[in-house]
N, CA, C, O and the ligand as a Tripos MOL2 file, in Angstrom:
@<TRIPOS>MOLECULE
protein
  249   247    63     0     0
PROTEIN
NO_CHARGES

@<TRIPOS>ATOM
      1 N          67.5500 -108.7200  -35.9250 N.3       1 MET1
      2 CA         68.4870 -109.5230  -35.1260 C.3       1 MET1
      3 C          68.9930 -110.6960  -35.9490 C.2       1 MET1
      4 O          68.2170 -111.4240  -36.5680 O.2       1 MET1
      5 N          70.2740 -110.8610  -35.9420 N.am      2 TYR2
      6 CA         70.8780 -111.9300  -36.7240 C.3       2 TYR2
      7 C          71.9300 -112.6520  -35.8880 C.2       2 TYR2
      8 O          72.6210 -112.0490  -35.0670 O.2       2 TYR2
      9 N          72.0320 -113.9550  -36.1180 N.am      3 ALA3
     10 CA         73.0560 -114.7410  -35.4480 C.3       3 ALA3
     11 C          74.1640 -115.0220  -36.4560 C.2       3 ALA3
     12 O          73.9600 -115.7040  -37.4600 O.2       3 ALA3
     13 N          75.3340 -114.4820  -36.1630 N.am      4 ARG4
     14 CA         76.4660 -114.6690  -37.0620 C.3       4 ARG4
     15 C          77.3920 -115.7380  -36.5230 C.2       4 ARG4
     16 O          77.7020 -115.7700  -35.3320 O.2       4 ARG4
     17 N          77.8250 -116.6020  -37.4050 N.am      5 THR5
     18 CA         78.8150 -117.6090  -37.0240 C.3       5 THR5
     19 C          79.9500 -117.5590  -38.0280 C.2       5 THR5
     20 O          79.7720 -117.1560  -39.1770 O.2       5 THR5
     21 N          81.1210 -117.9790  -37.5700 N.am      6 GLN6
     22 CA         82.2780 -117.9660  -38.4570 C.3       6 GLN6
     23 C          82.7020 -119.3920  -38.7680 C.2       6 GLN6
     24 O          82.7760 -120.2420  -37.8800 O.2       6 GLN6
     25 N          82.9740 -119.6360  -40.0170 N.am      7 ASN7
     26 CA         83.4220 -120.9540  -40.4590 C.3       7 ASN7
     27 C          84.9220 -121.1180  -40.2370 C.2       7 ASN7
     28 O          85.6440 -120.1580  -39.9670 O.2       7 ASN7
     29 N          85.3610 -122.3580  -40.3580 N.am      8 GLU8
     30 CA         86.7820 -122.6460  -40.1420 C.3       8 GLU8
     31 C          87.6820 -121.9420  -41.1420 C.2       8 GLU8
     32 O          88.8330 -121.6240  -40.8420 O.2       8 GLU8
     33 N          87.1430 -121.7010  -42.3420 N.am      9 ASN9
     34 CA         87.9620 -121.0250  -43.3530 C.3       9 ASN9
     35 C          87.8770 -119.5000  -43.2650 C.2       9 ASN9
     36 O          88.3920 -118.7920  -44.1300 O.2       9 ASN9
     37 N          87.2170 -118.9980  -42.2000 N.am     10 GLY10
     38 CA         87.2060 -117.5640  -41.9790 C.3      10 GLY10
     39 C          86.0100 -116.8340  -42.5660 C.2      10 GLY10
     40 O          85.8340 -115.6390  -42.3270 O.2      10 GLY10
     41 N          85.1880 -117.5400  -43.3290 N.am     11 THR11
     42 CA         83.9930 -116.8960  -43.8660 C.3      11 THR11
     43 C          82.8820 -116.9200  -42.8120 C.2      11 THR11
     44 O          82.9810 -117.6150  -41.8000 O.2      11 THR11
     45 N          81.8330 -116.1540  -43.0690 N.am     12 TYR12
     46 CA         80.7500 -116.0230  -42.0990 C.3      12 TYR12
     47 C          79.4230 -116.5380  -42.6510 C.2      12 TYR12
     48 O          79.1590 -116.5160  -43.8530 O.2      12 TYR12
     49 N          78.6090 -116.9990  -41.7140 N.am     13 ASN13
     50 CA         77.2050 -117.2860  -42.0260 C.3      13 ASN13
     51 C          76.3650 -116.3520  -41.1710 C.2      13 ASN13
     52 O          76.7820 -115.9560  -40.0830 O.2      13 ASN13
     53 N          75.1990 -116.0060  -41.6560 N.am     14 THR14
     54 CA         74.2960 -115.2240  -40.8210 C.3      14 THR14
     55 C          72.8850 -115.7670  -40.9540 C.2      14 THR14
     56 O          72.4200 -116.1120  -42.0410 O.2      14 THR14
     57 N          72.2230 -115.8300  -39.8090 N.am     15 ARG15
     58 CA         70.9000 -116.4270  -39.7700 C.3      15 ARG15
     59 C          69.9610 -115.4520  -39.0650 C.2      15 ARG15
     60 O          70.3110 -114.8450  -38.0540 O.2      15 ARG15
     61 N          68.7810 -115.3220  -39.6160 N.am     16 CYS16
     62 CA         67.8000 -114.4110  -39.0390 C.3      16 CYS16
     63 C          67.1520 -115.0630  -37.8220 C.2      16 CYS16
     64 O          66.7150 -116.2120  -37.8860 O.2      16 CYS16
     65 N          67.0910 -114.3260  -36.7150 N.am     17 LEU17
     66 CA         66.5290 -114.8750  -35.4870 C.3      17 LEU17
     67 C          65.0070 -114.7660  -35.4500 C.2      17 LEU17
     68 O          64.3760 -115.2950  -34.5350 O.2      17 LEU17
     69 N          64.4180 -114.0980  -36.4150 N.am     18 TYR18
     70 CA         62.9580 -114.0270  -36.4780 C.3      18 TYR18
     71 C          62.3820 -115.2070  -37.2410 C.2      18 TYR18
     72 O          61.4610 -115.8680  -36.7610 O.2      18 TYR18
     73 N          62.9170 -115.4770  -38.4280 N.am     19 CYS19
     74 CA         62.3460 -116.5450  -39.2570 C.3      19 CYS19
     75 C          63.2670 -117.7590  -39.3270 C.2      19 CYS19
     76 O          62.9220 -118.7600  -39.9560 O.2      19 CYS19
     77 N          64.4220 -117.6840  -38.6950 N.am     20 PHE20
     78 CA         65.3970 -118.7770  -38.6420 C.3      20 PHE20
     79 C          65.8800 -119.2070  -40.0160 C.2      20 PHE20
     80 O          66.3280 -120.3370  -40.2070 O.2      20 PHE20
     81 N          65.7850 -118.3000  -40.9570 N.am     21 MET21
     82 CA         66.2940 -118.5660  -42.2910 C.3      21 MET21
     83 C          67.7730 -118.1920  -42.3360 C.2      21 MET21
     84 O          68.1810 -117.1840  -41.7600 O.2      21 MET21
     85 N          68.5660 -119.0010  -43.0140 N.am     22 THR22
     86 CA         69.9500 -118.6160  -43.2490 C.3      22 THR22
     87 C          69.9640 -117.5490  -44.3320 C.2      22 THR22
     88 O          69.6460 -117.8150  -45.4910 O.2      22 THR22
     89 N          70.3330 -116.3570  -43.9420 N.am     23 VAL23
     90 CA         70.2820 -115.2250  -44.8650 C.3      23 VAL23
     91 C          71.4390 -115.2970  -45.8560 C.2      23 VAL23
     92 O          71.2750 -115.0030  -47.0400 O.2      23 VAL23
     93 N          72.6150 -115.6910  -45.3570 N.am     24 ALA24
     94 CA         73.7700 -115.8180  -46.2300 C.3      24 ALA24
     95 C          74.7610 -116.7840  -45.6020 C.2      24 ALA24
     96 O          74.8310 -116.9140  -44.3800 O.2      24 ALA24
     97 N          75.5210 -117.4550  -46.4470 N.am     25 SER25
     98 CA         76.5860 -118.3240  -45.9530 C.3      25 SER25
     99 C          77.8420 -118.0830  -46.7670 C.2      25 SER25
    100 O          77.7820 -117.6290  -47.9090 O.2      25 SER25
    101 N          78.9730 -118.3900  -46.1680 N.am     26 ALA26
    102 CA         80.2750 -118.1980  -46.8170 C.3      26 ALA26
    103 C          80.4980 -116.7550  -47.2650 C.2      26 ALA26
    104 O          81.0360 -116.4970  -48.3410 O.2      26 ALA26
    105 N          80.0680 -115.8190  -46.4080 N.am     27 VAL27
    106 CA         80.3020 -114.4070  -46.6670 C.3      27 VAL27
    107 C          81.7100 -114.0620  -46.1740 C.2      27 VAL27
    108 O          82.1160 -114.4830  -45.0900 O.2      27 VAL27
    109 N          82.4430 -113.3010  -46.9700 N.am     28 GLU28
    110 CA         83.8620 -113.1130  -46.6670 C.3      28 GLU28
    111 C          84.1640 -111.9700  -45.7090 C.2      28 GLU28
    112 O          85.1700 -112.0090  -45.0010 O.2      28 GLU28
    113 N          83.3080 -110.9530  -45.6780 N.am     29 THR29
    114 CA         83.6130 -109.7950  -44.8360 C.3      29 THR29
    115 C          82.4010 -109.3790  -44.0060 C.2      29 THR29
    116 O          81.2610 -109.5840  -44.4210 O.2      29 THR29
    117 N          82.6520 -108.7870  -42.8170 N.am     30 PRO30
    118 CA         81.5500 -108.2600  -42.0010 C.3      30 PRO30
    119 C          80.7430 -107.1930  -42.7360 C.2      30 PRO30
    120 O          79.5390 -107.0640  -42.5170 O.2      30 PRO30
    121 N          81.4010 -106.4300  -43.6020 N.am     31 GLU31
    122 CA         80.6960 -105.4060  -44.3670 C.3      31 GLU31
    123 C          79.6530 -106.0370  -45.2880 C.2      31 GLU31
    124 O          78.5500 -105.5190  -45.4580 O.2      31 GLU31
    125 N          80.0400 -107.1810  -45.8800 N.am     32 GLU32
    126 CA         79.1020 -107.8700  -46.7550 C.3      32 GLU32
    127 C          77.9440 -108.4560  -45.9430 C.2      32 GLU32
    128 O          76.8090 -108.5130  -46.4180 O.2      32 GLU32
    129 N          78.2410 -108.8890  -44.7150 N.am     33 LEU33
    130 CA         77.1720 -109.3650  -43.8290 C.3      33 LEU33
    131 C          76.1450 -108.2650  -43.5980 C.2      33 LEU33
    132 O          74.9400 -108.5060  -43.6660 O.2      33 LEU33
    133 N          76.6260 -107.0570  -43.3250 N.am     34 ASP34
    134 CA         75.7210 -105.9300  -43.1210 C.3      34 ASP34
    135 C          74.7990 -105.7540  -44.3240 C.2      34 ASP34
    136 O          73.6050 -105.4950  -44.1790 O.2      34 ASP34
    137 N          75.3760 -105.9000  -45.5060 N.am     35 GLN35
    138 CA         74.5980 -105.6870  -46.7300 C.3      35 GLN35
    139 C          73.5400 -106.7640  -46.9300 C.2      35 GLN35
    140 O          72.3930 -106.4560  -47.2530 O.2      35 GLN35
    141 N          73.9190 -108.0250  -46.7410 N.am     36 VAL36
    142 CA         72.9430 -109.0870  -46.9770 C.3      36 VAL36
    143 C          71.8530 -109.0740  -45.8970 C.2      36 VAL36
    144 O          70.6980 -109.4020  -46.1680 O.2      36 VAL36
    145 N          72.2300 -108.6930  -44.6800 N.am     37 GLU37
    146 CA         71.2190 -108.5980  -43.6220 C.3      37 GLU37
    147 C          70.2420 -107.4620  -43.9050 C.2      37 GLU37
    148 O          69.0430 -107.5820  -43.6520 O.2      37 GLU37
    149 N          70.7680 -106.3650  -44.4290 N.am     38 ALA38
    150 CA         69.9070 -105.2310  -44.7660 C.3      38 ALA38
    151 C          68.9460 -105.5780  -45.8930 C.2      38 ALA38
    152 O          67.8440 -105.0330  -45.9650 O.2      38 ALA38
    153 N          69.3600 -106.4810  -46.7690 N.am     39 ARG39
    154 CA         68.5010 -106.8710  -47.8960 C.3      39 ARG39
    155 C          67.4660 -107.9190  -47.5270 C.2      39 ARG39
    156 O          66.5040 -108.1300  -48.2670 O.2      39 ARG39
    157 N          67.6510 -108.5730  -46.4000 N.am     40 HIS40
    158 CA         66.7330 -109.6530  -46.0240 C.3      40 HIS40
    159 C          65.3410 -109.1050  -45.7410 C.2      40 HIS40
    160 O          65.1660 -108.2500  -44.8720 O.2      40 HIS40
    161 N          64.3680 -109.5940  -46.4680 N.am     41 PHE41
    162 CA         62.9850 -109.2280  -46.2070 C.3      41 PHE41
    163 C          62.3860 -110.3270  -45.3450 C.2      41 PHE41
    164 O          62.1540 -111.4450  -45.8060 O.2      41 PHE41
    165 N          62.1430 -109.9920  -44.0950 N.am     42 CYS42
    166 CA         61.7800 -111.0260  -43.1320 C.3      42 CYS42
    167 C          60.2640 -111.1390  -42.9730 C.2      42 CYS42
    168 O          59.6300 -110.2110  -42.4730 O.2      42 CYS42
    169 N          59.6770 -112.2560  -43.3880 N.am     43 PRO43
    170 CA         58.2290 -112.4150  -43.2510 C.3      43 PRO43
    171 C          57.7780 -112.4570  -41.7970 C.2      43 PRO43
    172 O          56.7020 -111.9610  -41.4640 O.2      43 PRO43
    173 N          58.5980 -113.0480  -40.9300 N.am     44 GLU44
    174 CA         58.2310 -113.1500  -39.5210 C.3      44 GLU44
    175 C          58.2370 -111.7850  -38.8340 C.2      44 GLU44
    176 O          57.4020 -111.5080  -37.9730 O.2      44 GLU44
    177 N          59.1730 -110.9530  -39.2190 N.am     45 LYS45
    178 CA         59.2700 -109.6410  -38.5930 C.3      45 LYS45
    179 C          58.0760 -108.7730  -38.9800 C.2      45 LYS45
    180 O          57.5170 -108.0580  -38.1490 O.2      45 LYS45
    181 N          57.6980 -108.8490  -40.2500 N.am     46 VAL46
    182 CA         56.5260 -108.1140  -40.7210 C.3      46 VAL46
    183 C          55.2930 -108.5810  -39.9640 C.2      46 VAL46
    184 O          54.4630 -107.7780  -39.5390 O.2      46 VAL46
    185 N          55.1900 -109.8980  -39.8040 N.am     47 LEU47
    186 CA         54.0430 -110.4850  -39.1080 C.3      47 LEU47
    187 C          53.9900 -110.0190  -37.6550 C.2      47 LEU47
    188 O          52.9220 -109.6650  -37.1580 O.2      47 LEU47
    189 N          55.1220 -110.0170  -36.9790 N.am     48 SER48
    190 CA         55.1340 -109.6260  -35.5720 C.3      48 SER48
    191 C          54.7940 -108.1550  -35.4090 C.2      48 SER48
    192 O          54.1990 -107.7580  -34.4070 O.2      48 SER48
    193 N          55.1750 -107.3410  -36.3990 N.am     49 GLN49
    194 CA         54.8190 -105.9230  -36.3470 C.3      49 GLN49
    195 C          53.3210 -105.7370  -36.5280 C.2      49 GLN49
    196 O          52.7190 -104.8690  -35.8980 O.2      49 GLN49
    197 N          52.7140 -106.5580  -37.3960 N.am     50 LEU50
    198 CA         51.2750 -106.4950  -37.5920 C.3      50 LEU50
    199 C          50.5400 -106.8940  -36.3160 C.2      50 LEU50
    200 O          49.5630 -106.2590  -35.9210 O.2      50 LEU50
    201 N          51.0260 -107.9520  -35.6840 N.am     51 VAL51
    202 CA         50.4130 -108.4210  -34.4430 C.3      51 VAL51
    203 C          50.5330 -107.3530  -33.3600 C.2      51 VAL51
    204 O          49.5860 -107.1170  -32.6090 O.2      51 VAL51
    205 N          51.6830 -106.7150  -33.2800 N.am     52 ALA52
    206 CA         51.8910 -105.6570  -32.2950 C.3      52 ALA52
    207 C          50.9480 -104.4870  -32.5500 C.2      52 ALA52
    208 O          50.4300 -103.8830  -31.6100 O.2      52 ALA52
    209 N          50.7290 -104.1720  -33.8100 N.am     53 ALA53
    210 CA         49.8240 -103.0830  -34.1630 C.3      53 ALA53
    211 C          48.3880 -103.4510  -33.7850 C.2      53 ALA53
    212 O          47.6270 -102.6080  -33.3110 O.2      53 ALA53
    213 N          48.0250 -104.7160  -34.0000 N.am     54 GLU54
    214 CA         46.6950 -105.1780  -33.6230 C.3      54 GLU54
    215 C          46.4840 -105.0730  -32.1220 C.2      54 GLU54
    216 O          45.4050 -104.6930  -31.6660 O.2      54 GLU54
    217 N          47.5060 -105.4050  -31.3580 N.am     55 ARG55
    218 CA         47.3940 -105.3920  -29.9050 C.3      55 ARG55
    219 C          47.1100 -103.9820  -29.3820 C.2      55 ARG55
    220 O          46.4290 -103.8070  -28.3710 O.2      55 ARG55
    221 N          47.6390 -102.9890  -30.0820 N.am     56 GLN56
    222 CA         47.4250 -101.6230  -29.6410 C.3      56 GLN56
    223 C          45.9620 -101.2140  -29.7500 C.2      56 GLN56
    224 O          45.5250 -100.2890  -29.0640 O.2      56 GLN56
    225 N          45.2030 -101.8910  -30.6010 N.am     57 HIS57
    226 CA         43.7980 -101.5750  -30.7860 C.3      57 HIS57
    227 C          42.9220 -102.2480  -29.7300 C.2      57 HIS57
    228 O          41.8080 -101.7950  -29.4700 O.2      57 HIS57
    229 N          43.4080 -103.3020  -29.1350 N.am     58 SER58
    230 CA         42.5940 -104.0140  -28.1540 C.3      58 SER58
    231 C          42.9710 -103.5720  -26.7510 C.2      58 SER58
    232 O          44.0390 -102.9970  -26.5390 O.2      58 SER58
    233 N          42.0940 -103.8410  -25.7960 N.am     59 ASP59
    234 CA         42.4590 -103.5610  -24.4210 C.3      59 ASP59
    235 C          43.3470 -104.6840  -23.9070 C.2      59 ASP59
    236 O          43.5770 -105.6680  -24.6110 O.2      59 ASP59
    237 N          43.8380 -104.5450  -22.7040 N.am     60 HIS60
    238 CA         44.8190 -105.4970  -22.2400 C.3      60 HIS60
    239 C          44.2370 -106.5820  -21.3450 C.2      60 HIS60
    240 O          44.9270 -107.1300  -20.4860 O.2      60 HIS60
    241 N          42.9760 -106.8810  -21.5530 N.am     61 ALA61
    242 CA         42.3460 -107.9440  -20.7740 C.3      61 ALA61
    243 C          42.7690 -109.3100  -21.3310 C.2      61 ALA61
    244 O          42.6610 -109.5640  -22.5310 O.2      61 ALA61
    245 N          43.2330 -110.1510  -20.4720 N.am     62 HIS62
    246 CA         43.6110 -111.4960  -20.9020 C.3      62 HIS62
    247 C          42.7260 -112.5280  -20.2350 C.2      62 HIS62
    248 O          42.8890 -113.7250  -20.4710 O.2      62 HIS62
    249 ZN         63.9500 -113.2540  -41.2210 Zn       63 ZN63
@<TRIPOS>BOND
     1     1     2 1
     2     2     3 1
     3     3     4 2
     4     3     5 am
     5     5     6 1
     6     6     7 1
     7     7     8 2
     8     7     9 am
     9     9    10 1
    10    10    11 1
    11    11    12 2
    12    11    13 am
    13    13    14 1
    14    14    15 1
    15    15    16 2
    16    15    17 am
    17    17    18 1
    18    18    19 1
    19    19    20 2
    20    19    21 am
    21    21    22 1
    22    22    23 1
    23    23    24 2
    24    23    25 am
    25    25    26 1
    26    26    27 1
    27    27    28 2
    28    27    29 am
    29    29    30 1
    30    30    31 1
    31    31    32 2
    32    31    33 am
    33    33    34 1
    34    34    35 1
    35    35    36 2
    36    35    37 am
    37    37    38 1
    38    38    39 1
    39    39    40 2
    40    39    41 am
    41    41    42 1
    42    42    43 1
    43    43    44 2
    44    43    45 am
    45    45    46 1
    46    46    47 1
    47    47    48 2
    48    47    49 am
    49    49    50 1
    50    50    51 1
    51    51    52 2
    52    51    53 am
    53    53    54 1
    54    54    55 1
    55    55    56 2
    56    55    57 am
    57    57    58 1
    58    58    59 1
    59    59    60 2
    60    59    61 am
    61    61    62 1
    62    62    63 1
    63    63    64 2
    64    63    65 am
    65    65    66 1
    66    66    67 1
    67    67    68 2
    68    67    69 am
    69    69    70 1
    70    70    71 1
    71    71    72 2
    72    71    73 am
    73    73    74 1
    74    74    75 1
    75    75    76 2
    76    75    77 am
    77    77    78 1
    78    78    79 1
    79    79    80 2
    80    79    81 am
    81    81    82 1
    82    82    83 1
    83    83    84 2
    84    83    85 am
    85    85    86 1
    86    86    87 1
    87    87    88 2
    88    87    89 am
    89    89    90 1
    90    90    91 1
    91    91    92 2
    92    91    93 am
    93    93    94 1
    94    94    95 1
    95    95    96 2
    96    95    97 am
    97    97    98 1
    98    98    99 1
    99    99   100 2
   100    99   101 am
   101   101   102 1
   102   102   103 1
   103   103   104 2
   104   103   105 am
   105   105   106 1
   106   106   107 1
   107   107   108 2
   108   107   109 am
   109   109   110 1
   110   110   111 1
   111   111   112 2
   112   111   113 am
   113   113   114 1
   114   114   115 1
   115   115   116 2
   116   115   117 am
   117   117   118 1
   118   118   119 1
   119   119   120 2
   120   119   121 am
   121   121   122 1
   122   122   123 1
   123   123   124 2
   124   123   125 am
   125   125   126 1
   126   126   127 1
   127   127   128 2
   128   127   129 am
   129   129   130 1
   130   130   131 1
   131   131   132 2
   132   131   133 am
   133   133   134 1
   134   134   135 1
   135   135   136 2
   136   135   137 am
   137   137   138 1
   138   138   139 1
   139   139   140 2
   140   139   141 am
   141   141   142 1
   142   142   143 1
   143   143   144 2
   144   143   145 am
   145   145   146 1
   146   146   147 1
   147   147   148 2
   148   147   149 am
   149   149   150 1
   150   150   151 1
   151   151   152 2
   152   151   153 am
   153   153   154 1
   154   154   155 1
   155   155   156 2
   156   155   157 am
   157   157   158 1
   158   158   159 1
   159   159   160 2
   160   159   161 am
   161   161   162 1
   162   162   163 1
   163   163   164 2
   164   163   165 am
   165   165   166 1
   166   166   167 1
   167   167   168 2
   168   167   169 am
   169   169   170 1
   170   170   171 1
   171   171   172 2
   172   171   173 am
   173   173   174 1
   174   174   175 1
   175   175   176 2
   176   175   177 am
   177   177   178 1
   178   178   179 1
   179   179   180 2
   180   179   181 am
   181   181   182 1
   182   182   183 1
   183   183   184 2
   184   183   185 am
   185   185   186 1
   186   186   187 1
   187   187   188 2
   188   187   189 am
   189   189   190 1
   190   190   191 1
   191   191   192 2
   192   191   193 am
   193   193   194 1
   194   194   195 1
   195   195   196 2
   196   195   197 am
   197   197   198 1
   198   198   199 1
   199   199   200 2
   200   199   201 am
   201   201   202 1
   202   202   203 1
   203   203   204 2
   204   203   205 am
   205   205   206 1
   206   206   207 1
   207   207   208 2
   208   207   209 am
   209   209   210 1
   210   210   211 1
   211   211   212 2
   212   211   213 am
   213   213   214 1
   214   214   215 1
   215   215   216 2
   216   215   217 am
   217   217   218 1
   218   218   219 1
   219   219   220 2
   220   219   221 am
   221   221   222 1
   222   222   223 1
   223   223   224 2
   224   223   225 am
   225   225   226 1
   226   226   227 1
   227   227   228 2
   228   227   229 am
   229   229   230 1
   230   230   231 1
   231   231   232 2
   232   231   233 am
   233   233   234 1
   234   234   235 1
   235   235   236 2
   236   235   237 am
   237   237   238 1
   238   238   239 1
   239   239   240 2
   240   239   241 am
   241   241   242 1
   242   242   243 1
   243   243   244 2
   244   243   245 am
   245   245   246 1
   246   246   247 1
   247   247   248 2
@<TRIPOS>SUBSTRUCTURE
     1 MET1         2 RESIDUE 1 A MET
     2 TYR2         6 RESIDUE 1 A TYR
     3 ALA3        10 RESIDUE 1 A ALA
     4 ARG4        14 RESIDUE 1 A ARG
     5 THR5        18 RESIDUE 1 A THR
     6 GLN6        22 RESIDUE 1 A GLN
     7 ASN7        26 RESIDUE 1 A ASN
     8 GLU8        30 RESIDUE 1 A GLU
     9 ASN9        34 RESIDUE 1 A ASN
    10 GLY10       38 RESIDUE 1 A GLY
    11 THR11       42 RESIDUE 1 A THR
    12 TYR12       46 RESIDUE 1 A TYR
    13 ASN13       50 RESIDUE 1 A ASN
    14 THR14       54 RESIDUE 1 A THR
    15 ARG15       58 RESIDUE 1 A ARG
    16 CYS16       62 RESIDUE 1 A CYS
    17 LEU17       66 RESIDUE 1 A LEU
    18 TYR18       70 RESIDUE 1 A TYR
    19 CYS19       74 RESIDUE 1 A CYS
    20 PHE20       78 RESIDUE 1 A PHE
    21 MET21       82 RESIDUE 1 A MET
    22 THR22       86 RESIDUE 1 A THR
    23 VAL23       90 RESIDUE 1 A VAL
    24 ALA24       94 RESIDUE 1 A ALA
    25 SER25       98 RESIDUE 1 A SER
    26 ALA26      102 RESIDUE 1 A ALA
    27 VAL27      106 RESIDUE 1 A VAL
    28 GLU28      110 RESIDUE 1 A GLU
    29 THR29      114 RESIDUE 1 A THR
    30 PRO30      118 RESIDUE 1 A PRO
    31 GLU31      122 RESIDUE 1 A GLU
    32 GLU32      126 RESIDUE 1 A GLU
    33 LEU33      130 RESIDUE 1 A LEU
    34 ASP34      134 RESIDUE 1 A ASP
    35 GLN35      138 RESIDUE 1 A GLN
    36 VAL36      142 RESIDUE 1 A VAL
    37 GLU37      146 RESIDUE 1 A GLU
    38 ALA38      150 RESIDUE 1 A ALA
    39 ARG39      154 RESIDUE 1 A ARG
    40 HIS40      158 RESIDUE 1 A HIS
    41 PHE41      162 RESIDUE 1 A PHE
    42 CYS42      166 RESIDUE 1 A CYS
    43 PRO43      170 RESIDUE 1 A PRO
    44 GLU44      174 RESIDUE 1 A GLU
    45 LYS45      178 RESIDUE 1 A LYS
    46 VAL46      182 RESIDUE 1 A VAL
    47 LEU47      186 RESIDUE 1 A LEU
    48 SER48      190 RESIDUE 1 A SER
    49 GLN49      194 RESIDUE 1 A GLN
    50 LEU50      198 RESIDUE 1 A LEU
    51 VAL51      202 RESIDUE 1 A VAL
    52 ALA52      206 RESIDUE 1 A ALA
    53 ALA53      210 RESIDUE 1 A ALA
    54 GLU54      214 RESIDUE 1 A GLU
    55 ARG55      218 RESIDUE 1 A ARG
    56 GLN56      222 RESIDUE 1 A GLN
    57 HIS57      226 RESIDUE 1 A HIS
    58 SER58      230 RESIDUE 1 A SER
    59 ASP59      234 RESIDUE 1 A ASP
    60 HIS60      238 RESIDUE 1 A HIS
    61 ALA61      242 RESIDUE 1 A ALA
    62 HIS62      246 RESIDUE 1 A HIS
    63 ZN63       249 GROUP 0 **** ****
């Protein structure tokens, strides 16, 4: 998941909604946004997947 914003000069910024890191700024085309987002290695996303995997091993008692 990424939050894309457009600058006044027409370029784009994209920010990762998992780690809140700005993945790219001043990107000129949506196609390039797709590429930089695909390249983003998100530490938070990996972590949340690990936590989800751990939860599957435990029972659901809270
Ligand atoms: Zn991220």
